[in-house]
Each structure stands twice: as structure tokens, then as C-alpha cells.
C-alpha positions in Angstrom: -5.1 -11.3 -11.3 -4.6 -7.6 -11.2 -5.5 -7.2 -7.5 -3.0 -9.6 -6.0 -1.0 -7.6 -3.5 -1.8 -4.3 -5.1 -1.9 -1.5 -2.5 -4.7 1.0 -2.7 -4.7 4.7 -1.9 -8.5 5.2 -1.6 -10.3 6.1 1.6 -13.1 4.2 3.2 -16.7 4.3 2.0 -19.7 2.8 3.6 -23.5 2.6 3.1 -25.5 4.5 5.6 -22.5 6.8 5.9 -21.1 3.6 7.3 -18.0 3.3 9.3 -14.5 4.4 8.8 -11.4 2.5 8.1 -9.6 1.4 11.1 -12.4 1.9 13.5 -12.4 -1.8 14.1 -12.1 -3.1 17.6 -11.2 -6.6 18.4 -11.3 -8.4 21.7 -9.9 -11.8 22.5 -10.9 -13.8 25.5 -8.7 -16.5 26.9 -7.4 -17.4 30.4 -8.8 -19.9 32.8 -8.8 -18.4 36.3 -9.1 -14.9 35.2 -8.7 -12.7 32.1 -5.5 -12.0 30.4 -5.1 -9.1 28.0 -2.7 -7.7 25.5 -2.7 -4.4 23.7 -1.3 -3.6 20.3 -1.4 -0.7 17.9 -3.9 -1.1 15.0 -2.8 -1.1 11.4 -5.3 1.5 10.6 -5.9 4.8 9.1 -7.8 7.2 11.4 -9.7 8.8 8.5 -13.5 8.3 8.7 -16.5 8.6 6.5 -19.4 10.7 7.9 -22.0 8.7 9.7 -25.7 9.4 9.5 -27.2 6.5 11.4 -25.6 6.8 14.9 -24.7 10.0 16.6 -21.3 10.0 18.2 -21.6 10.9 21.9 -19.5 10.2 24.9 -18.1 6.9 23.6 -16.6 4.8 26.4 -12.8 4.5 26.4 -11.0 1.3 25.6 -10.2 0.7 29.3 -13.9 1.1 30.2 -14.9 -1.4 27.5 -12.3 -3.9 28.6 -13.6 -3.7 32.2 -17.1 -4.3 31.0 -16.0 -7.3 29.0 -14.1 -8.7 31.9 -17.3 -8.6 33.9 -19.1 -10.4 31.2 -16.4 -13.0 31.0 -16.6 -13.6 34.7 -20.3 -14.3 34.3 -19.5 -17.1 31.8 -16.5 -18.6 33.8 -17.0 -22.4 33.9 -19.9 -22.1 31.4 -18.2 -21.7 28.1 -15.0 -23.8 27.4 -13.0 -20.8 26.3 -13.1 -17.6 24.3 -10.9 -15.0 22.6 -12.1 -11.4 22.0 -10.3 -8.7 20.1 -11.6 -5.1 20.6 -10.6 -2.1 18.5 -11.1 1.5 19.2 -9.5 3.6 16.4 -5.8 2.6 16.4 -5.9 0.7 19.7 -6.7 -2.9 20.1 -6.9 -5.1 23.2 -7.2 -8.9 23.2 -8.8 -10.7 26.2 -8.7 -14.4 26.7 -10.5 -16.8 29.0 -10.8 -20.5 29.5 -9.3 -23.5 27.8 -8.2 -24.1 24.2 -8.0 -27.8 24.8 -9.4 -29.3 28.0 -7.7 -32.7 27.7 -4.2 -31.2 27.2 -4.9 -28.4 29.8 -4.0 -25.8 27.2 -5.2 -22.3 28.1 -6.6 -19.9 25.6 -4.1 -17.4 24.3 -4.5 -14.4 21.9 -2.8 -15.9 18.8 -4.6 -19.3 18.5 -6.1 -20.3 15.2 -9.9 -21.0 15.1 -12.1 -22.3 12.3 -14.0 -19.1 11.6 -16.8 -20.8 9.8 -19.0 -18.4 7.9 -16.8 -15.4 8.4 -15.2 -17.0 5.3 -18.0 -15.7 3.2 -17.1 -12.0 3.1 -13.5 -13.1 2.2 -14.7 -15.1 -0.8 -17.1 -12.2 -1.7 -14.1 -9.9 -1.7 -12.3 -12.0 -4.3 -15.5 -12.1 -6.4 -15.8 -8.3 -6.3 -12.1 -8.0 -7.2 -12.9 -10.0 -10.3 -15.7 -7.6 -11.0 -13.3 -4.6 -10.6 -10.9 -6.3 -13.0 -13.8 -6.8 -15.5 -13.2 -10.5 -15.5 -16.7 -11.0 -14.1 -20.0 -9.0 -13.8 -22.5 -9.1 -11.0 -25.2 -9.8 -13.5 -23.4 -12.7 -15.1 -25.3 -15.9 -14.6 -24.0 -19.2 -13.3 -24.7 -20.6 -16.8 -22.5 -17.8 -18.3 -19.5 -18.9 -16.2 -20.1 -22.6 -15.5 -22.3 -24.0 -18.3 -24.3 -27.0 -17.2 -23.5 -26.8 -13.5 -27.1 -26.0 -12.4 -30.3 -26.7 -14.3 -31.6 -23.2 -13.4 -28.2 -21.6 -13.7 -29.4 -19.2 -16.5 -31.7 -17.6 -13.9 -29.1 -17.2 -11.1 -26.7 -14.3 -11.1 -23.5 -13.7 -9.2 -25.3 -10.9 -7.3 -28.0 -13.4 -6.3 -25.4 -15.8 -4.9 -23.5 -13.1 -3.0 -26.7 -11.9 -1.3 -28.3 -15.3 -0.6 -31.1 -14.5 -3.0 -30.6 -17.4 -5.5 -33.3 -19.7 -4.2 -31.0 -22.7 -4.3 -31.9 -25.7 -2.2 -29.5 -26.1 0.7 -28.7 -29.7 1.6 -29.6 -31.1 5.1 -27.9 -33.9 6.8 -30.3 -36.4 5.3 -29.4 -35.2 1.8 -25.7 -35.8 1.8 -23.6 -39.1 1.9 -21.3 -40.0 4.7 -18.0 -38.0 4.7 -16.1 -40.9 3.2 -18.3 -40.7 0.1 -18.5 -36.9 -0.1 -16.9 -34.9 -2.9 -16.4 -31.1 -3.4 -19.4 -31.2 -5.7 -21.8 -33.1 -3.4 -23.6 -30.0 -2.1 -24.0 -28.5 -5.5 -25.2 -31.8 -6.9 -27.9 -32.0 -4.2 -29.0 -28.4 -5.1 -29.1 -29.3 -8.8 -31.4 -32.3 -8.0 -34.0 -30.1 -6.3 -36.2 -27.3 -7.7 -35.5 -23.7 -6.7 -37.1 -22.7 -3.4 -38.1 -19.4 -4.8 -37.6 -17.3 -8.0 -34.0 -15.8 -7.9 -34.1 -12.3 -6.5 -37.6 -12.6 -5.1 -36.7 -13.5 -1.5 -33.7 -14.3 0.7 -32.6 -17.5 2.4 -29.1 -18.1 3.8 -27.3 -20.5 1.6 -24.0 -22.3 2.0 -24.3 -24.0 -1.3 -24.6 -20.6 -3.0 -21.1 -19.7 -1.7 -19.8 -23.1 -2.8 -20.9 -22.1 -6.3 -19.1 -18.8 -5.9 -16.0 -20.7 -5.0 -16.3 -22.7 -8.2 -16.7 -19.4 -10.1 -13.6 -18.0 -8.6 -11.6 -21.1 -9.5 -13.0 -21.0 -13.1 -12.3 -17.4 -13.7 -8.9 -17.2 -12.0 -7.7 -20.6 -13.2 -6.3 -21.3 -9.7 -7.5 -23.1 -6.5 -9.7 -21.1 -4.2 -7.0 -21.4 -1.5 -4.5 -19.7 -3.8 -6.9 -16.9 -4.8 -7.6 -16.2 -1.1 -4.0 -16.2 -0.1 -2.9 -13.9 -3.0 -5.8 -11.5 -3.0 -7.0 -11.3 0.6 -4.7 -12.9 3.1 -1.5 -11.4 1.7 -2.6 -7.9 1.0 -4.4 -7.6 4.4 -1.4 -8.9 6.3 -3.2 -12.1 7.5 -0.1 -14.3 8.1 -2.0 -16.8 10.3 -4.9 -17.5 7.9 -5.5 -20.3 5.4 -8.2 -22.2 3.7 -8.6 -25.6 5.4 -5.6 -24.8 7.6 -4.7 -26.4 10.9 -6.4 -25.2 14.1 -5.0 -24.7 17.6 -8.2 -25.2 19.5 -10.6 -28.0 20.1 -14.4 -27.5 19.8 -16.7 -28.8 22.5 -20.4 -29.6 22.8 -21.9 -30.7 26.1 -18.3 -30.8 27.5 -17.2 -33.4 24.9 -14.7 -32.7 22.1 -16.3 -32.6 18.7 -15.1 -32.4 15.1 -16.8 -31.4 11.9 -16.2 -34.2 9.4 -17.8 -32.1 6.6 -15.7 -29.0 7.0 -13.5 -29.7 4.1 -16.6 -29.8 1.8 -17.7 -26.3 2.7 -14.5 -24.5 1.7 -16.0 -21.3 0.2 -18.8 -21.0 2.7 -16.9 -21.8 5.9 -13.4 -23.3 5.4 -11.0 -20.6 6.5 -8.9 -20.9 9.7 -7.8 -17.7 11.3 -7.0 -15.7 14.4 -8.8 -12.7 16.0 -6.0 -10.4 14.9 -6.2 -11.6 11.3 -10.0 -11.3 11.1 -9.5 -7.7 12.4 -6.9 -7.1 9.8 -9.3 -8.4 7.1 -12.2 -6.1 8.0 -10.0 -3.1 8.7 -8.4 -3.5 5.2 -11.8 -4.1 3.6 -13.5 -1.2 5.2 -10.4 1.0 4.5 -10.5 0.4 0.8 -7.3 -1.6 0.7 -8.9 -4.7 -0.9 -11.7 -3.1 -3.0 -12.2 0.3 -4.6 -14.7 2.5 -2.6 -17.6 2.1 -5.0 -17.4 -1.7 -4.6 -17.1 -1.4 -0.8 -20.3 0.7 -1.0 -22.0 -1.9 -3.2 -21.0 -4.6 -0.8 -22.4 -2.8 2.2 -25.7 -1.9 0.6 -28.4 -4.2 2.0 -30.0 -6.3 -0.7 -32.9 -7.6 1.4 -34.0 -9.6 4.4 -32.6 -13.1 4.7 -34.0 -16.0 6.7 -33.5 -17.8 9.0 -30.8 -15.4 10.2 -33.5 -12.7 10.2 -31.2 -9.9 9.1 -30.5 -7.7 6.1 -27.6 -8.9 3.9 -25.5 -7.2 1.4 -22.9 -8.7 -1.0 -21.1 -11.0 1.5 -21.9 -8.6 4.5 -24.3 -9.3 7.3 -26.0 -6.4 9.1 -26.6 -6.8 12.8 -29.0 -4.6 14.6 -27.7 -3.6 18.1 -29.3 -1.4 20.7 -26.6 1.3 20.1 -26.7 1.2 16.3 -26.4 -1.0 13.2 -23.2 -3.1 13.0 -21.8 -4.9 9.9 -19.6 -7.9 9.4 -20.4 -11.5 9.8 -21.1 -14.4 12.2 -20.1 -18.0 12.0 -21.1 -21.2 13.8 -20.3 -24.9 13.5 -19.8 -28.0 15.7 -18.0 -26.8 18.8 -17.4 -23.2 17.7 -19.1 -19.8 17.4 -17.5 -16.7 15.9 -18.5 -13.0 15.5 -17.0 -10.0 13.8 -18.9 -6.7 13.9 -18.1 -3.1 13.3 -20.2 -0.1 14.3 -20.1 2.9 11.9 -17.2 5.2 12.8 -16.9 3.8 16.3 -15.6 0.4 17.5 -15.4 -3.2 16.4 -15.1 -6.6 17.9 -14.1 -10.1 17.0 -15.2 -13.0 19.3 -14.3 -16.7 19.0 -15.7 -19.3 21.4 -14.8 -23.0 21.3 -18.1 -24.2 22.7 -21.1 -25.5 20.7 -23.4 -24.0 23.2 -21.6 -20.6 22.9 -23.6 -18.8 20.3 -25.5 -16.7 22.8 -22.3 -16.2 24.8 -20.5 -15.0 21.7 -23.4 -12.6 21.0 -23.3 -11.3 24.6 -19.6 -10.7 24.5 -19.9 -8.9 21.2 -22.6 -6.7 22.6 -20.5 -6.0 25.7 -18.0 -4.4 23.4 -20.3 -2.6 20.9 -22.9 -1.4 23.4 -21.3 -1.3 26.9 
């Protein structure tokens, strides 16, 4: 594939006058009795695209944001098992940690631990798909039937664009639809969708769909003639400098629900929709490289960050692999993830600051939201 490892010299481009490269801020939380922090220079380029949606006025300093986050972490001490937050303001990053990575082993949370990032996998897979579009090996208006004949009965109606934006109408399996993990295969979710009628005409509405991204994973493998793990490593992880990331890699933390350790026995069957393991710094590197035009040409970054419509039940606008989060201080973009025992967030404000949050607690979705907001809108 032509994109593998290829450096780009283009500047950042965003919808709404969106963001700037390297304006990503990442916070990590992790320390039990208090908060520990570490600061490192960002890998970024200070150039910025003009922003139309949020006026830049008296932004808080990194130190001010860190103090605000430390206060928020103190409020959640002994409530959430543990957390890591990476904050970026321009070239500067700070990682804060709080709590425990593994309660049984008494392992404290530290900045470099690998988490299952769940649905933050989706923009990474979307990036590979759009690289194929750039290389003219795929088109956004190609249908599933064009690429994978016979995979879906309604495949001739569903395009790559529909899949990327959760507007395909595919039935998404529930727990009652799938067999036990011992009898699951990589095709089980797609087979369930194929056995059900479309929930709506493709393109007419939006509903968040894991199975749609599993179909995209199959498309990547079909077009590249290589496993999805290899495509991600060669075309995303390597070029973005994500040395601690892998598809279905090993994790360093334990997830908890109601103070009990939990595992997701189905995680290996949702590779393209939620299977990447990463660190807060690597997730920061990904979005910084993506927004900075290092993984995609500017026109494709612009297409990716153009809202395609409202998506339920996340109740948000969605682009081509990008989720838009409405904050009180402006609209952020990035993605969120959640699964048994874990919650993850990665948001960037236009031309301002960014945050990555990872919490190893099944009850931590609201906590992760609050910590992200503490960074974006202190």
C-alpha cells in the first residue's frame, strides 16, 4: 500500500475551521493516594487552521488545567478504580494518574500502561479505509457488494461512506443474537446482520453500528490482501509513532465492575470496531498525526471531519470515523469508547487543547466524561 510509512508535508485542515495539528492535549490519571504527573514535549507542529466556531480568549495555562483536573480526581478518589489522563496544550503534554491498575496485585496506575481503547479503534480503521481511497484502491461510493460479493443480502445498497458514518442500517447483534464465545467466529456478527432486514434505508438515518465497522475491517483485508492487524501497524501505528499499540494486544490493566474484576470474552470478535490496545500517549500521537495531515491528505481529513448526520443512541453528529462532542466551551472531535470494565475518551477542541482519558472501571463512563470536561472546559 502506498501510504505505509510515507511522511506527509501537508498542513492540518478541519471542518468548521476545525483545529490545528498538534493542538492535542492529553492527560493521564494514575496514583493511589494522590496524583502523579509527568510532562513531555509533544511531537507536534504549532501551525493552526483558522477557527470559526470558538473564539480564542484567555485560555487557561497547562498548569491551571492540571490543578483543575487534580481537584476533579480528588473528588473521585476511592470511587473509580483508576484513571490515566493525558492533556495537550500546543507542544506541551502532561500525564496525570490516579488509583490502581490492578487491585489484587496492588499495582498502581502509571502513565505508560496499555488499555483496551474499545471504540477509539474506529477512527484508526477509518483512517486506513480513507488511505485506500486516496490510493484509488477504493471509493467512498463503492458498495459492499462491489468489494465483497455475497457478504450481505443488501450489500448492493450499502456504501463504504454509509459504513464509516453509521448510516448503513445494518442490524447490530445483541447478546441474545450471538452464540457463546466458544462457538463465535470472526464472521458471527456479520452473519447475524445478514439474517435480519435493514433497520432503515441506507443513508436515510444514523444508528451506531459495531457490525458496520466489522464489515469495514473485512473490506480492508480484502483490498490490501493482508490481515487488519498488519494494515493498522503499517499504515497507522508505524507512521504515527505508536510503538505501544496493537490490534488485540496484551493489556497492563484490569477492568472492574462493582469492584469485581471483569473480562470481555467477545473482544477478539470486534477487532475493527473495538480491538486495539494502546496508551494515552499513543492515542495522542494518533490524533495529532491525523489532524496534522500526516496520515491523510488535507482534503480527506476535511471529508472525515464533515458531519454526515445525527447518530443514535450516542445522540451526536458523526463524520467518517469521527465523533463530534458538544461541550459548553465549544465543539470537540475525536471518539469515545466503553466496554466491560473500561471507559475511554479522546477529544480535541478546535485550535485549543485536547485530552485522552482512560478509566478501568465499568461505572466510570460519567467519571471519564467529567475528567475530559475538566480539561476542555476548566
